[in-house]
Rosetta silent file (secondary structure, phi, psi, omega in degrees, C-alpha in Angstrom):
SEQUENCE: MTFYQHWRNVPANAWRWRNFSPAEIACRGTGKLLVNDDALDRLQALRTALGKPMIINSAYRSPEHNKRVGGATGSKHLSGTAFDVSMANHDPASFIAAARRAGFSGIGTYPRSNFVHIDTGPARTWGDPFPARPTAFAPDKPPAREHLAESRTMAGGGAAGVATIGAAGTEVLQQALSDAQGSVQALIPYLDTMRWVFLALALAGIALTIYARLDDWKRGRR
SCORE:     score description
SCORE:     0.000 S_00000001
   1 L     0.000  145.687 -177.348   -4.545  -33.730   10.414 S_00000001
   2 E  -129.216  131.762  177.232   -1.468  -34.931    8.764 S_00000001
   3 E  -102.763  143.065  176.071    2.190  -34.156    9.650 S_00000001
   4 E  -128.570  133.058  176.322    5.113  -34.043    7.348 S_00000001
   5 L   -63.180  -25.555  172.684    8.714  -33.683    8.277 S_00000001
   6 L  -152.742  144.865  176.618    9.142  -31.375    5.215 S_00000001
   7 H   -55.145  -32.525  178.971    6.694  -29.898    2.797 S_00000001
   8 H   -64.618  -18.580  176.258    8.472  -31.546   -0.141 S_00000001
   9 H   -78.419   -8.144  175.669    7.191  -34.899    1.220 S_00000001
  10 L   -60.472  120.738  169.586    3.531  -33.963    0.532 S_00000001
  11 L   -66.248  150.674 -174.401    2.198  -36.077   -2.309 S_00000001
  12 H   -63.184  -39.875 -178.773    0.831  -34.181   -5.146 S_00000001
  13 H   -86.186   11.766  173.773   -2.503  -35.925   -5.024 S_00000001
  14 H  -106.701    3.347  178.953   -2.962  -35.290   -1.381 S_00000001
  15 L  -104.711  112.580 -174.916   -2.913  -31.525   -1.810 S_00000001
  16 L  -114.592    3.097 -176.352   -6.295  -30.059   -2.841 S_00000001
  17 L   -95.555   92.256 -164.258   -5.996  -26.384   -2.074 S_00000001
  18 L   -60.811  -24.252 -179.966   -5.385  -25.054   -5.481 S_00000001
  19 L   -91.715   -2.363 -175.635   -4.417  -21.461   -4.633 S_00000001
  20 L  -130.627  154.425  177.153   -1.904  -22.348   -2.073 S_00000001
  21 L  -111.999  155.793  178.088    1.249  -24.530   -2.121 S_00000001
  22 H   -57.714  -33.106 -179.114    2.641  -26.783    0.755 S_00000001
  23 H   -63.757  -34.374  178.843    5.662  -24.435    0.949 S_00000001
  24 H   -65.137  -30.250 -177.193    3.464  -21.554    1.670 S_00000001
  25 H   -96.431  -13.762 -178.725    1.765  -23.195    4.594 S_00000001
  26 L   -72.729  160.499  179.613    4.822  -24.949    5.933 S_00000001
  27 L   -64.043  127.001 -178.505    6.924  -23.703    8.928 S_00000001
  28 L   -61.956  -35.404 -170.583    9.246  -20.892    7.769 S_00000001
  29 L   -84.381  -35.092 -168.773   12.037  -22.068   10.050 S_00000001
  30 L  -115.808  -30.284 -175.461   12.038  -25.929    9.619 S_00000001
  31 L    85.279   -3.219  172.986   10.031  -26.662    6.568 S_00000001
  32 L   -62.050  151.785 -175.078    7.831  -28.985    8.726 S_00000001
  33 E  -140.299  128.763  169.784    4.139  -29.044    7.771 S_00000001
  34 E  -110.690  108.956 -176.424    1.007  -29.888    9.750 S_00000001
  35 E   -83.283  111.656  176.476   -1.906  -30.124    7.435 S_00000001
  36 L  -110.245  102.905 -172.188   -5.219  -29.103    9.105 S_00000001
  37 H   -57.088  -47.099 -174.160   -7.860  -29.732    6.475 S_00000001
  38 H   -63.585  -42.274  178.991  -10.587  -27.753    7.989 S_00000001
  39 H   -62.956  -38.302 -174.000   -8.466  -24.597    8.391 S_00000001
  40 H   -75.437  -32.859  179.419   -7.060  -24.888    4.861 S_00000001
  41 H   -62.578  -48.296 -176.354  -10.641  -25.453    3.441 S_00000001
  42 H   -66.330  -30.741  176.230  -11.571  -22.211    5.069 S_00000001
  43 H   -65.256  -47.108  178.277   -8.457  -20.540    3.801 S_00000001
  44 H   -65.244  -36.996  179.080   -9.299  -21.654    0.229 S_00000001
  45 H   -62.320  -40.810  179.654  -12.887  -20.457    0.600 S_00000001
  46 H   -58.178  -51.590  175.234  -11.571  -17.060    1.756 S_00000001
  47 H   -54.472  -38.807  179.616   -9.270  -16.875   -1.220 S_00000001
  48 H   -63.155  -45.236 -178.992  -12.042  -17.846   -3.588 S_00000001
  49 H   -66.842  -37.373  177.760  -14.312  -15.193   -2.089 S_00000001
  50 H   -71.049  -32.164  177.326  -11.704  -12.473   -2.364 S_00000001
  51 L    71.875   20.317  179.533  -10.838  -13.306   -5.964 S_00000001
  52 L  -147.343  162.605 -173.712   -7.262  -12.156   -5.572 S_00000001
  53 L   -63.745  154.697  170.115   -3.894  -13.628   -4.377 S_00000001
  54 L  -118.984  125.312  179.732   -3.176  -13.904   -0.623 S_00000001
  55 L   -92.775  118.172 -176.066    0.355  -13.448    0.603 S_00000001
  56 E   -93.666  115.371  177.733    0.927  -15.796    3.583 S_00000001
  57 E   -78.165  -36.892 -177.195    3.445  -14.370    5.943 S_00000001
  58 E  -156.778  136.610  173.117    3.138  -17.261    8.485 S_00000001
  59 L  -132.146 -105.767  177.233    0.978  -20.351    8.743 S_00000001
  60 L   -68.958  140.733  177.839    2.182  -23.441   10.533 S_00000001
  61 L  -127.133  132.481  171.468    4.961  -23.138   13.027 S_00000001
  62 L   -74.224  153.532 -178.984    6.870  -26.029   14.550 S_00000001
  63 H   -50.634  -46.748 -179.676    7.350  -25.753   18.314 S_00000001
  64 H   -70.379  -33.322  175.668   11.025  -24.873   18.047 S_00000001
  65 H   -66.103  -49.727 -178.209   10.457  -22.178   15.316 S_00000001
  66 H   -55.567  -38.673  176.074    7.618  -20.756   17.407 S_00000001
  67 H   -67.509  -41.301 -174.754    9.729  -20.480   20.369 S_00000001
  68 H   -63.974  -35.212 -177.210   12.530  -18.998   18.411 S_00000001
  69 L   -91.315   -1.562  176.052   10.300  -16.125   16.927 S_00000001
  70 L    81.267   24.522  174.811    8.746  -15.481   20.375 S_00000001
  71 L   -66.036  152.463  178.609    5.260  -16.922   19.604 S_00000001
  72 L   -62.649  144.601 -177.367    2.681  -17.571   22.371 S_00000001
  73 L   -59.640  -35.167  177.464    2.954  -20.903   23.957 S_00000001
  74 L  -101.422   27.344 -178.111   -0.644  -21.677   22.948 S_00000001
  75 L   -57.194  137.424  179.472   -0.334  -20.086   19.493 S_00000001
  76 H   -69.506  -17.639  174.440   -2.904  -21.383   16.939 S_00000001
  77 H   -65.289  -31.607 -176.776    0.035  -21.600   14.473 S_00000001
  78 H   -66.823  -21.092  177.913    1.325  -24.623   16.282 S_00000001
  79 H  -101.119    0.807  178.883   -1.937  -26.444   15.285 S_00000001
  80 L    71.985   31.762 -178.725   -1.882  -25.165   11.737 S_00000001
  81 L  -119.036   17.372 -178.257   -5.130  -23.225   12.254 S_00000001
  82 E  -134.271  145.922  179.847   -3.703  -19.714   12.022 S_00000001
  83 E  -137.224  137.170  171.548   -2.554  -17.658    9.116 S_00000001
  84 E  -107.227  117.248 -164.730   -0.832  -14.227    8.998 S_00000001
  85 E  -113.351  122.532  173.592   -1.935  -12.595    5.785 S_00000001
  86 E   -62.758  144.804 -178.569   -0.291   -9.467    4.213 S_00000001
  87 L  -101.822   21.666 -175.268   -2.434   -6.558    3.547 S_00000001
  88 L   -62.559  -29.985 -175.983   -0.229   -5.402    0.728 S_00000001
  89 L  -125.151   25.329 -178.241   -2.913   -6.102   -1.841 S_00000001
  90 L  -137.123  147.542  169.857   -6.048   -6.103    0.407 S_00000001
  91 L   -84.123  117.757 -179.239   -8.253   -3.579    2.167 S_00000001
  92 H   -44.603  -52.069 -173.027   -8.072   -4.642    5.845 S_00000001
  93 H   -65.921  -40.541 -179.875  -11.732   -4.010    6.723 S_00000001
  94 H   -68.816  -37.433 -177.791  -12.925   -5.922    3.580 S_00000001
  95 H   -68.433  -38.861  178.464  -10.562   -8.667    4.211 S_00000001
  96 H   -68.731  -41.528  175.881  -11.584   -9.169    7.883 S_00000001
  97 H   -60.601  -36.836  176.364  -15.218   -9.211    6.955 S_00000001
  98 H   -69.747  -40.907  177.853  -14.629  -11.789    4.326 S_00000001
  99 H   -62.288  -38.589  176.801  -12.527  -13.878    6.770 S_00000001
 100 H   -69.362  -33.281  172.897  -15.243  -13.926    9.285 S_00000001
 101 H   -67.280  -31.543  177.096  -17.699  -15.098    6.633 S_00000001
 102 L   -81.862   -2.367  168.407  -15.279  -17.919    5.750 S_00000001
 103 L   108.025   12.254  177.044  -15.370  -19.153    9.317 S_00000001
 104 L   -89.122  119.792 -176.729  -12.267  -17.427   10.849 S_00000001
 105 L  -108.717  -14.725  174.892  -13.159  -16.274   14.368 S_00000001
 106 E   -99.158  119.432 -171.988   -9.846  -15.135   15.747 S_00000001
 107 E  -130.528  114.396  173.224   -8.713  -11.757   14.247 S_00000001
 108 E  -114.862  128.737  177.821   -5.513   -9.925   15.151 S_00000001
 109 E  -103.377  133.912 -176.517   -4.487   -6.573   13.426 S_00000001
 110 E  -135.369   73.878 -169.842   -0.921   -5.606   13.032 S_00000001
 111 H   -63.076  -39.461 -177.084   -0.958   -2.235   11.025 S_00000001
 112 H   -54.946  -39.709  179.043    2.751   -1.645   11.735 S_00000001
 113 H   -95.478   -2.456  173.732    3.709   -4.840   10.103 S_00000001
 114 L    62.398   42.983  169.112    0.881   -4.547    7.571 S_00000001
 115 E  -142.172  167.485  178.631   -0.793   -8.030    8.228 S_00000001
 116 E  -126.844  134.341  178.087   -3.809   -9.549    9.693 S_00000001
 117 E   -96.392  127.967  177.960   -3.818  -12.679   11.799 S_00000001
 118 E  -123.405  142.148  172.526   -6.841  -15.091   11.185 S_00000001
 119 E  -151.032  173.511 -176.883   -7.442  -18.379   13.046 S_00000001
 120 L  -105.701   14.890  179.093  -10.216  -20.798   13.701 S_00000001
 121 L   -77.646 -169.962 -177.536  -10.020  -20.588   17.493 S_00000001
 122 L   -56.195  154.911 -178.338  -12.549  -18.920   19.871 S_00000001
 123 L   -64.402  118.744  171.372  -14.096  -15.599   18.794 S_00000001
 124 E  -165.369  157.616  175.790  -11.750  -12.793   19.814 S_00000001
 125 E  -136.628  159.111 -178.602   -9.968   -9.815   18.414 S_00000001
 126 E  -164.229  165.026  174.517   -6.913   -7.836   19.281 S_00000001
 127 E   105.866  178.033 -176.355   -4.399   -5.368   17.889 S_00000001
 128 L   -93.409  154.042 -177.226   -4.482   -1.685   16.647 S_00000001
 129 L   -82.605  157.593  179.545   -6.824   -0.636   13.887 S_00000001
 130 L   -81.021  138.579  177.190   -5.430    0.013   10.445 S_00000001
 131 L   -58.106  153.744  176.636   -5.346    3.598    9.362 S_00000001
 132 L   -66.981  137.583  175.008   -7.879    4.612    6.620 S_00000001
 133 L   -71.955  139.197  176.007   -6.507    4.286    3.156 S_00000001
 134 L   -56.460  -38.419  179.767   -6.293    7.455    1.047 S_00000001
 135 L  -140.599  147.547 -178.719   -7.747    5.584   -1.899 S_00000001
 136 L   -73.692  158.184  173.666   -9.555    2.295   -2.305 S_00000001
 137 L   -66.098  133.101  175.151   -8.034   -0.600   -4.235 S_00000001
 138 L   -71.362  142.239  170.343   -9.095   -0.460   -7.903 S_00000001
 139 L   -59.877  137.536  178.852  -10.969   -3.633   -9.066 S_00000001
 140 L   -61.710  132.090  175.923   -9.026   -6.191  -10.909 S_00000001
 141 L  -131.158  135.055  172.366  -10.064   -6.126  -14.643 S_00000001
 142 L   -61.158  150.816 -175.506   -8.833   -8.378  -17.457 S_00000001
 143 L   -72.125  142.227 -177.112   -6.902   -6.480  -20.140 S_00000001
 144 L   -76.334  150.369  175.684   -9.224   -5.221  -22.910 S_00000001
 145 L   -75.837  153.018  179.849   -8.895   -6.417  -26.438 S_00000001
 146 L   -70.592  143.183  163.826   -7.809   -3.946  -29.117 S_00000001
 147 L   -69.394  153.925 -174.929  -10.368   -2.513  -31.423 S_00000001
 148 H   -60.026  -43.618 -171.964   -9.916   -3.624  -35.018 S_00000001
 149 H   -70.178  -22.431 -176.110   -9.123   -0.147  -36.219 S_00000001
 150 H   -98.012   -7.073 -172.602   -6.521    0.301  -33.411 S_00000001
 151 L   -63.356  122.854  176.761   -4.970   -3.107  -33.927 S_00000001
 152 H   -69.998  -28.171 -179.008   -1.082   -3.106  -34.374 S_00000001
 153 H   -67.716  -45.291  174.460   -1.526   -6.579  -35.948 S_00000001
 154 H   -59.225  -42.720  176.034   -3.839   -5.168  -38.613 S_00000001
 155 H   -63.342  -40.144  178.073   -1.556   -2.276  -39.205 S_00000001
 156 H   -67.800  -42.642  179.952    1.480   -4.406  -39.609 S_00000001
 157 H   -65.973  -39.075 -179.256   -0.261   -6.993  -41.809 S_00000001
 158 H   -63.934  -45.591  179.165   -1.795   -4.181  -43.970 S_00000001
 159 H   -63.212  -35.978  176.312    1.575   -2.456  -44.530 S_00000001
 160 H   -64.375  -37.256 -176.597    3.122   -5.745  -45.401 S_00000001
 161 H   -71.939  -43.072  178.174    0.514   -6.587  -47.905 S_00000001
 162 H   -55.417  -54.825  178.673    0.522   -3.076  -49.530 S_00000001
 163 H   -63.224  -27.761  170.966    4.298   -3.162  -49.843 S_00000001
 164 H   -69.751  -40.169  173.113    4.362   -6.685  -51.296 S_00000001
 165 H   -58.195  -47.922  179.365    1.930   -5.647  -53.949 S_00000001
 166 H   -58.466  -44.131 -178.893    3.971   -2.561  -54.681 S_00000001
 167 H   -61.482  -47.375  177.499    7.112   -4.564  -55.065 S_00000001
 168 H   -50.767  -45.566 -178.274    5.385   -7.079  -57.397 S_00000001
 169 H   -63.409  -41.329 -176.653    3.925   -4.183  -59.570 S_00000001
 170 H   -66.324  -33.435  177.187    7.307   -2.522  -59.760 S_00000001
 171 H   -67.370  -41.197  174.046    8.952   -5.680  -60.915 S_00000001
 172 H   -55.441  -46.813 -179.545    6.281   -6.199  -63.533 S_00000001
 173 H   -63.739  -48.999  178.827    6.714   -2.591  -64.722 S_00000001
 174 H   -53.009  -45.703  177.914   10.508   -2.948  -64.749 S_00000001
 175 H   -61.871  -42.366  179.397   10.235   -6.078  -66.943 S_00000001
 176 H   -62.349  -47.214 -175.507    7.985   -4.171  -69.365 S_00000001
 177 H   -73.088  -17.767  179.346   10.251   -1.153  -69.689 S_00000001
 178 H   -65.185  -19.210  176.229   13.247   -3.440  -70.218 S_00000001
 179 L   -91.788   -5.304 -174.905   11.741   -4.218  -73.563 S_00000001
 180 L   -84.963  172.763 -173.774   11.149   -0.673  -74.470 S_00000001
 181 L  -116.163  163.537  169.712   13.439    1.547  -76.510 S_00000001
 182 H    73.398 -143.327 -170.688   15.081    4.970  -75.997 S_00000001
 183 H   -72.977  -14.651  177.300   14.916    7.157  -73.046 S_00000001
 184 H   -61.939  -36.198  179.322   12.220    5.170  -71.181 S_00000001
 185 H   -58.612  -16.542  179.248   14.894    2.552  -70.388 S_00000001
 186 H   -66.948  -23.049 -178.347   16.628    5.188  -68.134 S_00000001
 187 H   -74.993  -16.197 -175.833   13.928    4.663  -65.599 S_00000001
 188 H   -51.400  -55.327  179.695   14.823    1.038  -65.007 S_00000001
 189 H   -56.153  -34.839 -179.643   17.478    1.629  -62.285 S_00000001
 190 H   -75.978  -25.094  172.635   15.121    3.811  -60.285 S_00000001
 191 H   -69.661  -37.290  179.491   12.415    1.203  -60.468 S_00000001
 192 H   -66.264  -30.826  169.618   14.880   -1.378  -59.151 S_00000001
 193 H   -63.929  -44.529 -178.080   15.508    0.891  -56.122 S_00000001
 194 H   -62.462  -33.481  176.436   11.830    1.378  -55.620 S_00000001
 195 H   -65.187  -39.309  175.599   11.316   -2.474  -55.604 S_00000001
 196 H   -71.545  -25.531  171.706   13.830   -2.859  -52.774 S_00000001
 197 H   -64.027  -45.029  178.035   12.159   -0.118  -50.886 S_00000001
 198 H   -59.742  -42.761 -176.713    8.828   -1.964  -51.195 S_00000001
 199 H   -64.095  -37.336  176.925   10.447   -5.176  -50.091 S_00000001
 200 H   -66.474  -38.015  171.982   11.955   -3.480  -47.053 S_00000001
 201 H   -60.726  -40.877 -177.048    8.571   -2.048  -46.176 S_00000001
 202 H   -66.026  -44.651  176.843    7.076   -5.423  -46.503 S_00000001
 203 H   -59.135  -44.048 -176.147    9.644   -7.055  -44.082 S_00000001
 204 H   -58.370  -40.884  178.517    9.040   -4.188  -41.684 S_00000001
 205 H   -63.537  -47.519 -179.671    5.223   -4.869  -41.693 S_00000001
 206 H   -62.508  -38.795  177.920    5.738   -8.587  -41.101 S_00000001
 207 H   -60.392  -43.564 -179.455    8.084   -7.813  -38.134 S_00000001
 208 H   -58.166  -42.482  178.996    5.530   -5.460  -36.682 S_00000001
 209 H   -55.980  -56.125 -173.014    2.794   -8.141  -37.091 S_00000001
 210 H   -59.765  -40.628 -179.024    4.946  -10.736  -35.286 S_00000001
 211 H   -66.233  -41.249  179.328    5.926   -8.327  -32.511 S_00000001
 212 H   -66.364  -41.437  175.365    2.275   -7.385  -31.979 S_00000001
 213 H   -63.864  -42.231  178.541    1.124  -10.924  -31.756 S_00000001
 214 H   -68.434  -36.157  177.722    3.784  -11.863  -29.197 S_00000001
 215 H   -67.172  -39.190 -179.513    3.069   -8.739  -27.188 S_00000001
 216 H   -65.795  -38.316 -179.153   -0.761   -9.444  -27.204 S_00000001
 217 H   -62.477  -38.375  176.299   -0.050  -13.014  -26.191 S_00000001
 218 H   -69.112  -29.767  175.259    1.996  -11.885  -23.186 S_00000001
 219 L   -89.704    7.566  173.887   -0.747   -9.655  -22.158 S_00000001
 220 L    74.536   27.844  179.716   -3.363  -12.363  -22.483 S_00000001
 221 L   -89.874   -3.827 -175.213   -5.207  -10.668  -25.334 S_00000001
 222 L  -119.295    0.000    0.000   -5.040  -13.734  -27.682 S_00000001
């Protein structure tokens, strides 16, 4: 075990639990941190098995903070081997089963505060049962990629391409009519307006393409 007067003093190369930060494990009242490698290894194994984030309400507690919050004198939080985990994004029954498999033998349930206490102490359980949830948590799924026919990027790019070709064609036709005689030349002003309409559509298509690419990037589709 390694003790730090403040979690900010932990060297980056000394922290190997990738899904947790020293600040999450440190004492909430003082910032002090006692690193119990075995307990943190089990916590990381549990996090990996669950495959979703764990919200740590309380981990290590310094003696003064433990006394301040009314913790037991022999609390496992004092040795850095206990963790209070929110059930905001977990099914309690599934979480407890996974915690036991990860090597946590002390289990305390607090449905009113919506968290489960787990520790590496002697096997024991306490607390009230959690009420059954009306619906189970949906499995986490990565966002699906767009089908090509539904792609906003393709739609925007296609519109820009068609409008650009239309603008170019209109300009060529306008140039040809400028050499003509008689009443045909009266069409030239209308063609000039049409060319600007095509250019506006091309710019709109380009803007849609850029927006779609940025939005897809934010959603992790690219």
